[in-house]
C-alpha positions as CSV (number, residue, x, y, z in Angstrom):
1,M,0.0,0.1,0.1
2,S,1.2,3.6,-0.9
3,L,1.8,6.4,1.5
4,S,-1.2,8.2,-0.2
5,D,-3.5,5.3,0.6
6,N,-2.4,5.4,4.3
7,A,-3.0,9.1,4.6
8,T,-6.6,8.7,3.0
9,S,-7.3,5.9,5.5
10,E,-6.3,8.2,8.5
11,R,-8.4,10.9,7.2
12,E,-11.5,8.8,7.0
13,K,-11.0,7.4,10.6
14,L,-10.7,11.0,11.8
15,M,-13.9,12.0,10.0
16,R,-15.7,9.1,11.6
17,Y,-14.5,10.2,15.1
18,R,-15.6,13.6,14.7
19,L,-19.0,12.5,13.4
20,F,-19.5,10.3,16.4
21,A,-18.4,13.1,18.8
22,T,-20.9,15.5,17.3
23,V,-23.7,12.9,17.5
24,L,-23.0,12.3,21.3
25,I,-22.8,16.1,22.1
26,V,-26.3,16.7,20.4
27,F,-27.5,13.8,22.3
28,I,-26.4,14.8,25.8
29,A,-27.6,18.4,25.0
30,G,-31.0,17.2,24.0
31,F,-31.4,15.1,27.1
32,G,-30.3,18.0,29.4
33,L,-32.8,20.4,27.6
34,T,-35.6,18.0,28.1
35,A,-35.0,17.6,31.7
36,Y,-34.8,21.3,32.1
37,L,-38.1,21.8,30.4
38,Q,-39.9,19.1,32.5
39,T,-38.4,20.6,35.8
40,R,-39.7,24.2,34.8
41,D,-43.0,22.8,34.0
42,Q,-43.3,20.9,37.3
43,G,-42.2,24.2,39.0
44,A,-44.8,26.1,37.3
45,E,-47.4,23.6,38.2
46,A,-46.3,23.7,41.9
47,E,-46.5,27.4,42.2
48,T,-50.2,27.2,41.3
49,R,-51.0,24.3,43.6
50,E,-53.6,25.0,46.4
51,P,-52.6,24.7,50.1
52,A,-53.4,21.5,52.0
53,D,-56.7,21.5,53.8
54,V,-55.5,21.1,57.4
55,R,-58.0,21.4,60.3
56,V,-56.7,23.5,63.2
57,E,-58.5,24.0,66.6
58,R,-57.4,27.0,68.6
59,E,-59.8,26.3,71.5
60,R,-58.4,24.8,74.7
61,L,-58.6,21.2,75.3
62,E,-61.9,19.6,76.3
63,R,-60.8,17.8,79.5
64,V,-64.0,15.6,79.6
65,S,-64.8,13.3,76.7
66,P,-68.4,13.3,75.4
67,E,-68.9,10.2,77.5
68,G,-67.9,12.1,80.6
69,N,-64.4,10.6,81.1
70,P,-61.5,13.0,81.8
71,T,-58.9,13.3,79.0
72,S,-56.4,15.6,80.9
73,Y,-55.5,16.1,84.6
74,A,-53.5,19.3,84.0
75,D,-56.0,21.4,86.1
76,T,-55.6,18.9,89.0
77,I,-51.7,18.8,88.7
78,E,-51.5,22.6,88.4
79,K,-53.1,22.9,91.9
80,V,-50.8,20.2,93.4
81,R,-47.4,21.3,92.1
82,P,-47.0,24.4,94.2
83,A,-47.2,22.3,97.5
84,V,-44.4,19.8,96.4
85,V,-41.0,20.7,97.5
86,S,-37.2,19.6,97.1
87,V,-35.4,18.6,100.2
88,F,-31.7,19.0,100.4
89,S,-29.8,17.6,103.4
90,E,-26.2,17.9,104.4
91,R,-24.0,16.1,107.1
92,M,-20.5,15.7,108.0
93,V,-19.0,12.2,107.6
94,E,-15.8,11.2,109.1
95,Q,-13.3,9.8,106.7
96,P,-11.0,6.9,107.5
97,T,-7.3,7.9,107.9
98,R,-4.8,6.0,106.1
99,R,-1.3,5.6,107.3
100,S,1.6,4.3,105.2
101,P,2.5,0.6,106.3
102,F,6.1,1.6,106.2
103,M,5.5,3.6,109.4
104,D,4.9,0.3,111.4
105,D,8.5,-0.7,110.8
106,P,10.7,0.9,113.4
107,F,13.5,1.4,110.9
108,F,11.4,3.9,108.6
109,R,10.0,5.5,111.6
110,R,13.5,6.5,112.8
111,F,14.5,7.2,109.2
112,F,11.7,9.6,108.6
113,G,11.9,11.0,112.2
114,A,8.5,9.9,113.2
115,P,8.0,9.6,116.9
116,E,8.5,6.2,118.6
117,E,5.0,6.1,120.0
118,E,2.1,6.4,117.5
119,Q,0.4,9.8,117.7
120,P,-3.5,10.1,117.5
121,Q,-4.3,11.4,114.1
122,R,-6.7,14.2,113.7
123,P,-10.0,12.8,112.0
124,R,-10.9,14.1,108.6
125,Y,-14.4,15.0,107.5
126,R,-16.3,15.3,104.2
127,R,-19.5,17.0,103.5
128,E,-22.3,14.5,102.3
129,Q,-25.4,15.9,100.4
130,G,-28.7,14.2,100.1
131,L,-31.8,14.9,97.9
132,G,-35.4,14.0,98.3
133,S,-38.9,15.6,98.1
134,G,-41.6,16.6,100.5
135,V,-45.1,17.9,100.5
136,I,-46.6,21.0,102.3
137,V,-49.5,19.9,104.4
138,S,-50.2,23.0,106.4
139,S,-50.2,26.7,105.3
140,D,-47.9,27.6,108.2
141,G,-45.0,25.5,107.0
142,Y,-45.3,21.7,108.3
143,I,-44.0,19.5,105.5
144,L,-44.1,15.6,105.4
145,T,-41.2,13.7,103.9
146,N,-39.2,10.4,104.7
147,N,-36.9,9.7,107.4
148,H,-34.3,8.3,105.2
149,V,-34.2,11.5,103.3
150,I,-33.0,13.7,106.2
151,D,-31.5,10.9,108.5
152,G,-28.3,12.0,110.3
153,A,-28.5,15.4,108.6
154,D,-26.8,18.5,110.2
155,E,-28.6,21.0,108.0
156,V,-31.8,20.6,105.9
157,R,-33.0,23.1,103.4
158,V,-36.2,23.1,101.4
159,S,-36.8,24.6,98.0
160,L,-40.2,25.7,96.9
161,G,-41.7,25.7,93.3
162,D,-41.6,29.5,93.3
163,Q,-37.6,29.2,93.8
164,R,-37.9,30.3,97.5
165,S,-35.5,28.4,99.8
166,F,-35.9,28.0,103.5
167,E,-33.9,26.3,106.3
168,A,-36.1,23.8,107.8
169,T,-36.3,22.5,111.3
170,I,-36.7,18.7,112.0
171,I,-39.7,18.5,114.1
172,G,-39.2,14.7,114.6
173,T,-38.6,11.4,112.8
174,D,-40.0,7.8,113.0
175,P,-37.8,5.2,111.6
176,E,-40.3,2.5,112.3
177,T,-42.5,4.0,109.6
178,D,-39.8,6.2,107.7
179,V,-41.9,9.3,108.4
180,A,-40.3,12.7,109.0
181,V,-41.9,16.1,109.8
182,L,-40.1,19.4,108.9
183,K,-41.0,22.9,109.5
184,I,-40.2,26.0,107.8
185,D,-40.7,29.6,108.8
186,A,-43.2,30.9,106.4
187,N,-47.0,31.5,106.1
188,D,-49.9,31.3,103.6
189,L,-48.1,28.5,101.8
190,P,-49.8,26.4,99.3
191,A,-50.9,23.1,101.2
192,L,-52.4,19.9,99.9
193,V,-55.4,18.2,101.3
194,L,-55.1,14.7,102.8
195,T,-57.7,12.0,102.2
196,D,-58.7,8.8,103.8
197,S,-56.2,6.1,102.4
198,D,-58.2,3.5,103.7
199,N,-60.9,4.2,101.0
200,I,-58.6,3.7,97.9
201,R,-59.0,0.8,95.7
202,V,-56.8,-1.2,93.2
203,G,-57.2,0.5,89.8
204,D,-57.6,4.1,91.0
205,I,-55.6,6.6,89.0
206,V,-52.7,8.2,91.0
207,F,-49.8,10.7,90.3
208,A,-46.4,10.7,91.9
209,L,-44.7,14.0,92.2
210,G,-41.1,15.0,93.2
211,N,-37.7,15.7,92.1
212,P,-36.2,12.5,90.6
213,L,-32.5,12.3,90.1
214,G,-32.3,16.1,90.7
215,I,-33.7,17.0,87.3
216,G,-36.4,19.1,88.7
217,Q,-40.1,18.7,89.6
218,T,-41.7,15.9,87.7
219,V,-45.2,14.3,87.5
220,T,-45.8,10.6,86.7
221,M,-49.0,8.7,86.4
222,G,-50.2,5.3,87.2
223,I,-52.7,3.3,89.1
224,V,-53.0,1.8,92.6
225,S,-51.5,-1.7,91.9
226,A,-52.1,-3.2,95.2
227,T,-52.8,-2.2,98.9
228,G,-51.6,-3.5,102.2
229,R,-48.3,-4.6,101.2
230,T,-46.6,-5.9,104.5
231,E,-44.5,-8.7,103.4
232,F,-41.4,-7.0,102.0
233,N,-39.6,-5.8,105.3
234,L,-38.3,-2.7,103.4
235,L,-37.9,-0.9,106.8
236,G,-36.3,-3.6,108.9
237,E,-37.5,-5.8,111.7
238,G,-39.9,-4.2,114.2
239,S,-41.2,-1.6,111.6
240,Y,-44.7,-0.7,110.6
241,E,-45.4,-1.5,106.9
242,N,-48.6,-1.2,105.0
243,F,-47.6,0.1,101.6
244,I,-49.7,1.3,98.7
245,Q,-48.2,-0.2,95.6
246,T,-48.2,1.8,92.4
247,D,-46.7,1.7,88.8
248,A,-46.4,5.4,88.7
249,A,-42.8,5.9,88.1
250,I,-40.7,6.5,91.3
251,N,-37.0,7.1,91.3
252,R,-34.2,8.3,93.5
253,G,-35.3,11.9,94.6
254,N,-38.9,11.1,94.6
255,S,-38.7,9.8,98.2
256,G,-40.9,11.9,100.4
257,G,-43.0,13.4,97.6
258,P,-46.8,13.0,97.5
259,L,-48.8,10.3,95.8
260,V,-52.1,12.0,95.1
261,D,-55.5,10.8,93.6
262,A,-57.2,12.2,90.6
263,Q,-58.6,15.1,92.6
264,G,-55.2,16.0,93.8
265,R,-55.6,14.7,97.4
266,V,-52.6,13.1,99.1
267,I,-53.2,9.4,99.6
268,G,-49.5,8.4,100.4
269,I,-45.8,9.4,100.8
270,N,-43.5,7.9,98.1
271,T,-41.0,5.8,99.9
272,A,-39.4,2.9,98.2
273,I,-39.0,0.9,94.9
274,L,-38.2,-2.6,93.8
275,T,-35.4,-2.5,91.3
276,A,-34.7,-6.2,90.5
277,G,-30.8,-5.2,90.4
278,T,-31.3,-2.4,88.0
279,G,-31.0,0.5,90.2
280,G,-34.1,2.2,88.8
281,N,-37.7,2.1,88.2
282,I,-39.4,-1.1,86.9
283,G,-42.9,-0.2,87.7
284,I,-43.2,-1.4,91.3
285,G,-43.2,1.6,93.8
286,F,-44.4,1.8,97.3
287,A,-46.0,4.7,99.3
288,I,-46.8,5.1,103.0
289,P,-50.5,5.4,103.5
290,V,-51.3,9.0,104.4
291,N,-53.6,7.8,107.4
292,M,-50.3,6.3,108.9
293,A,-48.1,9.4,108.1
294,S,-50.8,11.7,109.4
295,H,-51.0,9.7,112.7
296,V,-47.1,9.8,113.0
297,M,-47.0,13.5,112.1
298,Q,-49.5,14.8,114.7
299,S,-47.9,12.7,117.4
300,L,-44.7,14.1,116.6
301,I,-45.8,17.6,116.5
302,T,-47.8,17.5,119.8
303,T,-45.7,15.3,121.9
304,G,-42.2,15.0,120.2
305,R,-42.4,11.2,119.9
306,V,-44.8,8.7,118.3
307,S,-47.4,7.3,120.7
308,R,-48.8,4.0,119.6
309,G,-52.0,2.0,121.0
310,F,-51.4,-1.0,123.0
311,L,-53.8,-4.0,123.3
312,G,-51.7,-6.5,125.1
313,V,-52.0,-9.7,122.9
314,S,-49.7,-12.1,121.2
315,I,-51.4,-12.7,117.9
316,Q,-50.7,-14.9,114.6
317,N,-52.3,-15.4,111.3
318,L,-55.0,-18.1,110.9
319,T,-54.1,-21.0,108.7
320,P,-56.9,-23.1,107.3
321,E,-56.0,-25.9,109.8
322,L,-56.1,-23.4,112.7
323,A,-59.5,-21.8,111.4
324,E,-61.0,-25.2,111.5
325,E,-59.7,-26.0,115.0
326,F,-61.1,-22.6,116.4
327,G,-64.4,-22.8,114.6
328,V,-63.9,-20.1,112.2
329,E,-65.2,-20.5,108.7
330,V,-62.8,-18.2,106.8
331,A,-59.1,-18.0,107.6
332,E,-59.1,-14.3,108.1
333,G,-58.4,-12.3,111.4
334,A,-55.9,-12.5,114.1
335,L,-55.7,-15.5,116.4
336,V,-55.0,-14.5,119.9
337,A,-52.1,-16.8,121.2
338,G,-51.6,-15.0,124.5
339,V,-53.0,-12.3,126.6
340,E,-50.5,-10.2,128.8
341,P,-51.6,-10.0,132.4
342,D,-53.3,-6.7,133.5
343,S,-53.1,-5.4,130.0
344,P,-56.1,-3.7,128.2
345,A,-57.0,-6.8,126.5
346,D,-56.9,-8.8,129.9
347,R,-59.0,-6.2,131.6
348,A,-61.6,-6.3,128.9
349,G,-61.9,-10.0,128.9
350,L,-60.1,-11.4,125.8
351,E,-58.9,-14.8,126.1
352,R,-56.3,-17.0,124.4
353,G,-57.9,-18.7,121.4
354,D,-60.2,-15.8,120.6
355,V,-59.9,-14.7,116.9
356,I,-60.2,-10.9,116.5
357,V,-62.0,-10.1,113.2
358,A,-62.9,-6.3,113.3
359,V,-61.8,-3.1,115.2
360,N,-64.5,-0.4,115.2
361,E,-66.5,-2.4,112.7
362,R,-63.6,-2.4,110.1
363,S,-62.6,-6.0,109.3
364,V,-59.1,-7.4,110.2
365,S,-57.6,-9.5,107.7
366,S,-54.4,-10.6,109.4
367,A,-52.2,-10.3,112.5
368,S,-50.1,-7.6,110.9
369,D,-53.3,-5.8,109.9
370,L,-54.5,-5.8,113.4
371,R,-50.9,-4.5,114.8
372,L,-51.0,-1.7,112.2
373,R,-54.5,-0.7,113.1
374,I,-53.8,-0.7,116.9
375,S,-50.6,1.1,116.5
376,Q,-52.3,4.0,114.6
377,I,-55.0,4.6,117.5
378,P,-54.0,7.0,120.3
379,P,-53.5,5.4,123.7
380,G,-56.4,6.1,126.0
381,T,-58.8,5.7,123.1
382,T,-61.6,3.2,123.5
383,V,-62.2,0.8,120.6
384,T,-64.7,-1.8,119.9
385,I,-63.3,-5.2,119.4
386,T,-65.2,-7.9,117.5
387,Y,-64.0,-11.5,117.9
388,S,-65.1,-15.1,117.5
389,R,-64.9,-17.5,120.5
390,D,-66.0,-21.1,120.1
391,G,-67.6,-20.2,116.9
392,E,-69.6,-17.3,118.2
393,R,-69.1,-13.7,117.6
394,N,-68.8,-11.2,120.4
395,E,-68.0,-7.6,120.9
396,I,-66.2,-5.8,123.8
397,D,-65.0,-2.3,124.4
398,V,-61.3,-1.8,125.1
399,E,-59.3,1.2,126.3
400,L,-56.0,1.0,124.6
401,G,-52.8,1.4,126.8
402,E,-49.4,2.7,125.4
403,L,-47.1,0.3,123.5
404,D,-44.2,-1.0,125.5
405,A,-41.3,-3.2,124.6
406,V,-41.5,-7.0,125.2
407,A,-38.7,-8.8,127.0
408,E,-36.7,-11.6,125.3
409,A,-36.0,-15.0,126.6
410,G,-32.5,-16.6,126.7
411,P,-31.3,-20.2,126.6
412,G,-29.6,-22.3,129.4
413,P,-28.6,-25.9,130.2
414,V,-31.3,-28.2,131.7
415,E,-32.5,-31.8,132.2
416,E,-33.9,-33.4,129.0
417,N,-36.4,-35.7,127.8
418,E,-37.8,-36.3,124.4
419,L,-41.4,-35.4,123.7
420,L,-41.4,-35.3,119.8
421,E,-38.8,-37.1,117.4
422,G,-35.5,-35.1,117.8
423,I,-37.3,-32.5,120.4
424,K,-36.3,-32.8,124.0
425,V,-38.0,-30.9,126.7
426,A,-37.9,-30.2,130.3
427,R,-40.4,-29.3,133.2
428,I,-39.8,-25.6,134.0
429,T,-38.1,-25.3,137.5
430,G,-36.9,-22.3,139.4
431,E,-33.4,-23.0,138.2
432,I,-34.7,-23.4,134.6
433,R,-36.7,-20.2,135.0
434,D,-33.5,-18.4,136.1
435,D,-31.4,-19.9,133.3
436,F,-33.9,-19.0,130.6
437,D,-34.8,-15.7,132.0
438,L,-38.6,-16.7,132.2
439,S,-41.2,-14.6,133.7
440,P,-42.6,-15.8,137.1
441,E,-46.1,-16.6,135.2
442,A,-44.4,-18.9,132.6
443,S,-45.7,-22.4,132.9
444,G,-45.3,-25.5,130.8
445,V,-42.5,-27.5,129.6
446,I,-39.5,-26.0,127.7
447,V,-37.5,-27.1,124.6
448,V,-33.9,-27.7,125.6
449,E,-32.5,-29.5,122.7
450,V,-33.5,-29.9,118.9
451,D,-32.0,-32.2,116.5
452,S,-31.6,-30.4,113.2
453,A,-32.6,-33.4,111.3
454,S,-36.0,-33.6,113.1
455,R,-39.0,-33.1,110.9
456,Y,-40.3,-30.7,113.7
457,A,-37.0,-28.7,113.8
458,E,-38.6,-25.9,111.9
459,N,-41.3,-25.3,114.4
460,F,-39.6,-25.7,117.5
461,R,-36.2,-24.0,118.8
462,V,-34.4,-24.2,122.0
463,G,-36.1,-22.0,124.5
464,T,-39.6,-22.6,123.1
465,V,-42.2,-23.0,126.0
466,I,-45.1,-25.4,125.3
467,V,-48.0,-24.0,127.2
468,E,-50.9,-26.1,126.0
469,I,-51.5,-29.1,123.6
470,N,-54.9,-29.5,122.1
471,Q,-56.1,-26.7,124.4
472,S,-55.0,-28.7,127.5
473,A,-52.5,-27.1,129.9
474,V,-49.2,-29.0,130.3
475,N,-47.1,-28.5,133.4
476,S,-45.2,-31.7,133.1
477,I,-43.6,-34.0,130.5
478,D,-46.1,-36.6,131.4
479,E,-49.1,-34.3,130.9
480,A,-47.7,-33.2,127.5
481,R,-47.3,-36.7,126.3
482,Q,-50.9,-37.6,127.4
483,A,-52.2,-34.7,125.5
484,L,-50.8,-35.9,122.2
485,R,-52.9,-37.7,119.9
486,T,-52.5,-39.4,116.4
487,G,-53.1,-36.9,113.5
488,R,-53.3,-33.2,113.9
489,N,-52.2,-31.5,117.2
490,V,-52.5,-27.8,118.1
491,F,-49.6,-26.5,120.3
492,L,-49.7,-23.3,122.2
493,V,-46.1,-22.2,122.5
494,Q,-44.2,-19.1,123.8
495,Q,-41.2,-18.1,121.8
496,Q,-39.1,-15.1,122.8
497,G,-41.9,-13.9,125.0
498,V,-44.6,-14.3,122.2
499,Y,-47.4,-16.7,122.2
500,R,-48.3,-18.4,119.0
501,Y,-50.2,-21.6,117.8
502,L,-48.5,-24.4,115.9
503,V,-50.2,-27.3,114.1
504,V,-48.1,-30.6,114.3
505,T,-49.2,-33.8,112.7
506,L,-48.2,-37.1,114.3
507,D,-48.3,-40.3,112.5
C-alpha cells in the first residue's frame, strides 16, 4: 500500500471520530434540555397548587370526653405542684485515715523522724449531700417527707416551686414508719388536702410528684397496683409497713414526695421501689398510706415522739387448719395466742384462742393488719373489738394503753426428755426459770435440745415454752405426752416472749 493510501485511511478514521463526537454532544444536549423543560413545567405547576386543607382548632382542650371521662389532669396537677418541695440535706461524715504501712517498721520510723509512739491522728471529714422531696400539708409550714431523706442530717433546706428556699427544722422522725416532719418559717403557703387512704381501691388513678435524680419537679401517672403490702420488710425488723403499691414511676429523689389521687388529694408518701438489680424504676413503687403518715406527724408535732396504741395480746395469722380448729369459717383475722396479764385486753376479757375479726367495725384481715390498726390509734382511746370465741361472734370495748417493749428469753442448760422425735423438753423449775430468764407466770415445758434433722425442727427451737397441747394445759412432760394424739395436734407455745399456735401432725 502506498503512502497516499495510508493518509486517506487516516483522514477517514478522523472524520468518523468527529461525526461520532458530534452525535454524542447533540444527544447529551437534547437530554439536558428535556430535563430542564420538565423541571420548569413542574415548578410552574407547583406554584399554582392549592394549600393543604388542614383542620386546626385553637380552643383549649376539652378535658372531659363526650362520655364524661377525663382526657387531661392538667388542672388537678396545676393545683398540686406548688405544694411539692425539694429537700436538700447535708451532714459531715468522718473519713477513715490512712497511714503508710512503712510506718509500722521501727527502721522507717527512725529514718523519717517519726515519733517512737504512734500519735493520734486528727480525724478528717467530708460533706455528704442528700436529695429528696416533700409535701406541704399546712399553710404555716409543716412538711411531710421520709426519715431516710434527712436521717443524720446536720442541715436541711427546702426549695419551693416558686424558687424560694428555707432552712428547715426537723420536728421529729419515726424510723419504724420512715416518716419525718419538717417545719419552715413561712405563712400562707400552698398546702395539699389529705384524704382517707383506707378508701382507695386497686385500679384508682394516681400521680407521683417529686424531684427524681435532681432533674426538677416531675409528675408521673399510674394506678394503685395493690394495697396492704406488708411482706417485703423494706424498713427492717419491728417496723410498721402497710404500703400502697403503684406503677407510677418513682426514682431516687422522689422519696418523700406525695402520691395523689385524681382530685389532687394526698393518699400516700412515696418511699421505696423494687429494682430487680437495675437500680431504677421497673414499675413497682411503694408509698406510706397517708393515714399512717398523718398519725405519726400529729404525734411528733404534739408530743415530740410517736405514741402507739397497745392492746396486750400475742397474735398470729390463721391457717386453714387453725381456722377449723377454732371454729372459724374463713381463715381471716388475728388469732390470740396469748394475753398479757393486766393488759387492756386482759382487763376487757379477751382470752387465748379468741379470733379478732374487726376493730371499730372495720374488718381485720391478718395479724399484721391488727398490729398496724392498733398502732395508729392514740393511747387512751376506747375501741370496739369484734372477736370469735368457740364459733360465736362477740363484741367488747377496750381502752387502749401505750405500747411498751417486750422482753426476750434466753437459753440455758437443763435436764432433758424427748417429747417429739428430735425435740427434747424439760419441766420448768426455778433453776430453769433463771437460766432462761422466764417470767414468774411462765408455765409448761420448755424445749432444751433440737436435732436439726428432726421433722419438727422448723417449728421448735431451744427456749420454746410449750404451754398447751390441744387446748389442755401441760405442766409436766407426762401431761404433755398424754395430751398428744395421732393426727393433727395444736400446740400453744411461747417463743421469745411471744405466744403463737403451731399445728403438728403425728403419724
